[in-house]
Structures are given as structure tokens and as C-alpha cells.
C-alpha positions as CSV (number, residue, x, y, z in Angstrom):
1,M,42.8,34.2,-257.7
2,Y,45.0,35.2,-254.5
3,G,46.3,38.4,-255.8
4,D,47.0,41.1,-253.5
5,L,47.5,40.0,-249.8
6,R,45.7,43.0,-248.3
7,I,42.2,42.2,-248.2
8,A,40.8,45.3,-246.5
9,D,42.3,47.6,-243.7
10,G,44.1,45.5,-241.5
11,I,42.9,42.4,-242.8
12,Y,45.5,40.1,-244.9
13,L,46.0,36.7,-246.3
14,I,49.3,35.4,-244.8
15,G,49.0,31.6,-245.7
16,G,47.9,29.3,-248.5
17,P,49.4,27.0,-251.0
18,N,51.5,29.6,-253.0
19,I,52.1,31.6,-249.9
20,S,53.3,29.4,-246.9
21,H,53.1,25.6,-247.8
22,P,51.6,23.6,-250.5
23,E,49.2,21.8,-247.9
24,D,48.0,24.9,-246.2
25,A,44.3,26.0,-246.5
26,T,44.3,29.9,-246.3
27,V,45.3,31.6,-243.5
28,F,44.0,35.1,-242.4
29,L,45.3,37.7,-240.1
30,V,43.3,40.5,-238.6
31,D,44.8,43.4,-237.1
32,C,42.9,44.6,-234.1
33,E,44.7,47.7,-232.6
34,R,47.5,46.4,-230.4
35,E,46.6,42.7,-230.8
36,L,46.2,40.3,-233.6
37,V,43.9,37.6,-234.6
38,I,44.5,34.6,-236.9
39,I,41.6,32.7,-238.6
40,D,43.0,29.3,-239.2
41,T,46.7,28.0,-239.1
42,G,47.4,26.1,-242.0
43,S,48.6,22.3,-242.0
44,G,51.5,22.9,-239.4
45,K,54.2,22.0,-242.1
46,N,55.7,25.3,-242.2
47,P,54.1,27.7,-239.6
48,E,57.3,29.9,-239.2
49,K,56.6,31.0,-242.7
50,L,53.4,32.3,-241.3
51,V,55.3,34.3,-238.8
52,R,57.7,35.7,-241.3
53,N,54.7,36.7,-243.6
54,I,53.2,38.5,-240.4
55,E,56.4,40.2,-239.7
56,G,56.7,41.1,-243.4
57,L,53.6,43.4,-242.7
58,Y,55.7,45.0,-240.0
59,L,53.5,43.6,-237.4
60,D,54.4,41.4,-234.3
61,A,53.5,37.7,-234.4
62,H,54.0,37.9,-230.6
63,T,50.9,40.1,-230.2
64,I,48.5,37.4,-231.5
65,S,45.9,37.2,-228.9
66,T,43.3,34.8,-230.6
67,V,43.3,32.1,-233.0
68,I,40.0,31.3,-234.5
69,L,39.6,27.6,-236.2
70,T,37.0,27.4,-238.9
71,H,36.7,23.6,-238.4
72,C,38.7,20.6,-237.2
73,H,40.7,19.6,-240.4
74,I,44.5,19.3,-240.5
75,D,45.1,21.8,-243.3
76,H,43.3,24.6,-241.2
77,I,44.3,23.6,-237.6
78,G,47.8,22.0,-238.0
79,G,49.8,25.1,-237.0
80,S,47.5,25.6,-233.7
81,P,50.2,23.9,-231.4
82,F,52.9,25.9,-232.7
83,F,51.0,29.1,-232.0
84,K,50.1,27.8,-228.7
85,Q,53.7,27.5,-227.9
86,I,55.0,30.6,-229.1
87,V,52.3,33.0,-227.9
88,D,50.0,32.7,-225.1
89,C,46.9,32.7,-227.5
90,T,43.3,31.8,-227.0
91,L,42.3,29.2,-229.3
92,I,38.7,29.2,-230.4
93,A,36.4,26.5,-232.1
94,H,33.0,25.3,-232.3
95,E,32.1,22.8,-229.5
96,Q,31.1,20.2,-232.2
97,D,34.4,20.0,-233.7
98,A,36.4,20.7,-230.5
99,E,36.5,17.2,-229.4
100,A,38.4,16.1,-232.5
101,I,40.9,18.7,-231.8
102,E,41.3,18.1,-228.2
103,T,41.6,14.4,-228.6
104,G,43.8,14.5,-231.9
105,D,41.2,12.2,-233.6
106,Q,43.5,11.4,-236.7
107,V,40.3,10.5,-238.7
108,L,38.1,13.5,-237.8
109,T,40.8,16.0,-238.2
110,A,41.7,14.4,-241.7
111,A,45.4,14.1,-240.3
112,S,45.3,10.4,-241.7
113,W,44.5,11.7,-245.3
114,Y,47.9,13.8,-245.0
115,G,49.9,11.2,-243.3
116,V,50.8,13.2,-240.4
117,H,50.0,13.1,-236.7
118,F,48.1,16.1,-235.0
119,P,48.8,16.2,-231.2
120,P,45.7,16.4,-228.9
121,T,45.3,20.3,-228.4
122,H,43.6,22.0,-225.9
123,V,40.5,24.4,-227.5
124,D,40.4,27.4,-224.7
125,E,37.0,28.6,-225.9
126,K,34.3,26.4,-227.4
127,L,31.5,28.4,-229.3
128,T,28.1,27.0,-228.9
129,E,25.5,29.5,-230.3
130,E,24.3,30.0,-233.9
131,E,25.9,33.5,-233.6
132,E,28.6,34.9,-231.2
133,V,30.4,38.2,-231.5
134,L,34.1,38.6,-230.3
135,N,34.9,41.9,-229.4
136,I,38.9,42.0,-229.7
137,G,40.5,45.2,-229.6
138,G,37.3,47.2,-230.7
139,T,36.8,45.1,-233.5
140,E,33.6,43.0,-233.6
141,I,34.1,39.6,-235.1
142,H,31.1,37.6,-235.9
143,C,31.2,33.8,-235.8
144,L,28.2,32.1,-237.4
145,H,27.5,28.2,-237.0
146,T,27.5,27.0,-240.6
147,P,27.6,23.1,-240.1
148,G,27.7,20.9,-243.3
149,H,31.1,20.2,-244.3
150,T,31.8,19.2,-240.4
151,P,29.4,19.5,-237.5
152,G,31.2,22.3,-235.9
153,S,32.0,24.5,-239.2
154,I,31.7,28.0,-238.5
155,S,32.2,31.1,-240.9
156,V,33.4,34.4,-239.7
157,Y,32.6,37.9,-240.7
158,I,33.9,41.2,-240.0
159,D,32.5,44.8,-241.1
160,R,35.5,47.0,-241.9
161,D,36.1,49.7,-244.6
162,G,32.4,50.0,-245.1
163,K,32.6,46.2,-246.5
164,R,31.5,43.2,-245.0
165,V,34.4,40.5,-245.5
166,L,33.4,36.9,-244.9
167,F,35.6,34.0,-244.0
168,G,33.6,31.1,-245.6
169,Q,36.2,28.3,-245.4
170,D,35.6,25.2,-247.4
171,I,32.3,26.3,-248.8
172,H,32.7,23.7,-251.5
173,G,33.1,20.7,-249.2
174,P,33.8,17.7,-249.6
175,F,31.0,15.9,-247.7
176,L,32.2,12.7,-246.5
177,P,30.8,10.1,-243.9
178,D,34.3,10.2,-242.3
179,F,33.9,14.0,-241.8
180,R,30.5,13.5,-240.2
181,S,29.2,15.6,-243.2
182,D,25.4,16.6,-243.6
183,I,24.5,18.2,-247.0
184,E,21.1,19.4,-245.9
185,A,22.7,21.3,-243.0
186,W,25.2,22.5,-245.4
187,K,22.6,24.0,-247.8
188,R,20.9,25.8,-244.9
189,S,24.3,27.2,-244.0
190,M,24.9,28.4,-247.4
191,K,21.6,30.2,-247.5
192,K,22.5,32.0,-244.1
193,L,25.7,33.1,-246.0
194,L,23.8,34.3,-248.8
195,R,21.7,36.6,-246.5
196,L,24.8,38.3,-245.2
197,E,25.4,39.6,-248.8
198,A,29.3,39.9,-248.2
199,D,31.3,42.2,-250.2
200,I,34.3,40.2,-249.8
201,L,34.4,36.4,-249.7
202,C,37.8,34.7,-248.5
203,E,37.4,30.8,-249.1
204,G,39.7,28.2,-247.8
205,H,41.1,26.8,-250.8
206,F,39.8,28.7,-253.9
207,G,41.0,32.4,-253.1
208,I,39.3,35.7,-252.6
209,F,36.4,37.1,-254.2
210,R,36.5,40.7,-254.0
211,N,33.1,41.8,-254.7
212,R,29.5,40.9,-253.9
213,K,28.6,39.5,-257.4
214,S,31.6,37.1,-257.5
215,A,31.0,36.0,-253.9
216,R,27.4,35.2,-254.2
217,A,28.0,33.4,-257.5
218,Y,30.6,31.3,-256.0
219,I,28.3,30.2,-253.3
220,M,25.4,29.6,-255.6
221,E,27.7,27.4,-258.0
222,Y,27.9,24.9,-255.1
223,L,24.3,25.3,-254.1
224,N,23.4,24.4,-257.8
225,Q,25.8,21.6,-257.9
226,Y,24.3,19.8,-254.8
């Protein structure tokens, strides 16, 4: 499912189980002219590989200005302390998941599942609205609050190359009390994503769906299941 690492003009897959580390969720890079944006950071088991993958695209990892975390689970946030250390980047997450990140809650971050320790990590910007638009280097990055998997789950989309690229990490769940999951909120969130009519769907664990039909079918598969 992963295929070509180039998703659209200036949008790349730089991390995931077969790319950076087996315990990494997918990690995406957006080139916004003179600065870079990362969406999620993997498990933190091999963040140096993410940097090498960026350099392999002839881009400078030290120009990363922004890291967007789609939710508070370790396979998505584990590399955050590393990137905060090597570059002066702004870490963004929804306020409803930010506390788990900032306190290093080992249950809510699922760090205990992976047998690792996640250190308390400051979130520089906390999203609070249903939709917020970040303008970074002239690129509009839309952040939608899509609770369900966790209370502060967000989905990100960018319109580029005449296509809508949706980063809908962990659409599939799981939904557990330890994660403060809410299946009814998740159903509403999925309907919100369907209304976007994304041309490309980038998912956290099951790869990239490169046309509108397959993206919609993937979301509908889980809606029908639950």
C-alpha cells in the first residue's frame, strides 16, 4: 500500500513500519517553501532515520518549523522530544490530547503498551476549535477536530496539485476505555471526513489511498463495521 514516497507536489511519506521503524505509525513531510512541516513523528525508536529520509529528498531537516501531532499515542508522538531538541520547531496538538503529552501519561499515550517511557513534552500550540487553518510558508494546512479514537484526535488536509490530501491517522481505531475513546463521536468524525471528498487519504497504519473512490471506501469499511 505504501508505494511511491511522493504523495503530491512537496508532500512525502518519510516514516512508517517499512520505512523508518517497525513501531512507527506513518510520518509525513510537507515542503512549505523555505520551511518544512512534519505530521506525526513515529515512535521515537529511530528518529534519526526520519532525518536521513528527509535529507534523501535533498531537503534540510533543520528547516522544520512545525510538528503537527494527530493524537497523543506513542507511535505518533514518540519522536517529538527528538525534533524539539534538534530544531526550534513549534509542536502543535489538540488541547484535549495535549495534557497527556505534557504530563507524559504512560497510559493515555499508550507508552505502557510499547514498554517505553515518554517524557513530559511541552506542546507549544494547542488547537481548540472544530477547524483551524495554519498558514505556513504560504501553504494552508487545515486541522479538523475529529474525536473518537482519542478525545483530541485531529485530521489534517491540504489542497495541492488540484487534489485534496487528507491525513486521517488511525481512522480504524482501536476504541478502548484506556484511550478515552468515544465510538459515537468517531462516527460523527468519519462523516465529517467523508464530506471533504478527499482525493488522497494518508492513513496511520494502512498506507495511502490514492484516489477518491478508494479513500471513501476505506472510511466506509470501518463505519459499516462499527
